[in-house]
C-alpha positions in Angstrom: 0.0 -0.1 0.0 1.3 3.5 -0.8 1.8 5.9 2.0 -1.3 7.7 3.1 -1.7 11.2 3.9 -2.7 12.2 7.4 -6.4 12.7 6.3 -6.5 9.5 4.3 -5.0 7.7 7.4 -7.8 9.2 9.5 -10.4 7.9 7.1 -9.0 4.5 7.1 -9.0 4.5 11.0 -12.6 5.6 11.0 -13.6 2.8 8.6 -11.8 0.2 10.6 -13.3 1.5 14.0 -16.7 1.6 12.4 -16.4 -2.0 11.0 -15.2 -3.3 14.3 -17.9 -1.6 16.2 -20.9 -2.3 13.9 -19.7 -5.2 11.6 -20.0 -3.2 8.5 -18.5 0.0 6.9 -19.7 3.5 7.0 -21.3 5.3 4.2 -19.6 8.2 2.5 -22.0 10.5 4.2 -21.3 9.1 7.6 -17.5 9.7 7.1 -18.2 13.3 6.2 -20.7 13.7 9.1 -18.3 12.4 11.6 -15.9 15.2 10.8 -13.2 12.9 9.7 -12.8 14.7 6.4 -14.8 17.5 4.9 -18.0 16.2 3.4 -17.2 17.5 0.0 -13.8 15.9 -0.1 -15.0 12.4 0.9 -15.7 11.0 -2.7 -12.2 12.0 -3.9 -10.6 10.6 -0.8 -12.3 7.2 -1.2 -11.2 7.1 -4.9 -7.6 7.9 -3.7 -7.8 5.4 -1.0 -9.1 2.8 -3.5 -6.3 3.5 -6.0 -3.7 3.0 -3.1 -5.4 -0.4 -2.3 -6.3 0.9 1.3 -10.0 0.3 0.8 -12.3 -1.2 -1.7 -15.7 0.2 -2.8 -18.7 -1.0 -4.7 -21.5 0.8 -6.4 -24.0 -2.1 -5.8 -23.6 -2.5 -2.1 -25.8 -0.8 0.5 -22.6 0.0 2.6 -20.0 0.4 -0.4 -16.9 1.0 1.7 -14.7 -1.7 3.3 -11.0 -2.3 3.9 -9.1 -4.4 1.7 -8.6 -7.0 4.3 -12.3 -7.4 4.8 -13.5 -7.6 1.2 -16.7 -9.5 0.5 -16.6 -12.9 -1.5 -16.3 -12.7 -5.2 -19.7 -14.0 -5.5 -21.3 -11.4 -3.4 -23.6 -9.2 -5.5 -24.1 -6.7 -2.7 -27.7 -7.7 -2.0 -28.9 -8.1 1.6 -30.9 -11.2 2.3 
């Protein structure tokens, strides 16, 4: 993984803490609302973190952000049963 900026590191820490506490990742809005990063910057931060392989995202999941060490199975279509 490429070196993260301080704000990217804060976002990854927030995502990790949220997953540990709730069992699933936060939405982009929750990241912004938590004050971890300016709400308007969150989409770009998530793209940057994805490019650095720090997180993975999916447009078909209800909670589209997770850490690369907690990715869903390849056959997961994102639906909730």
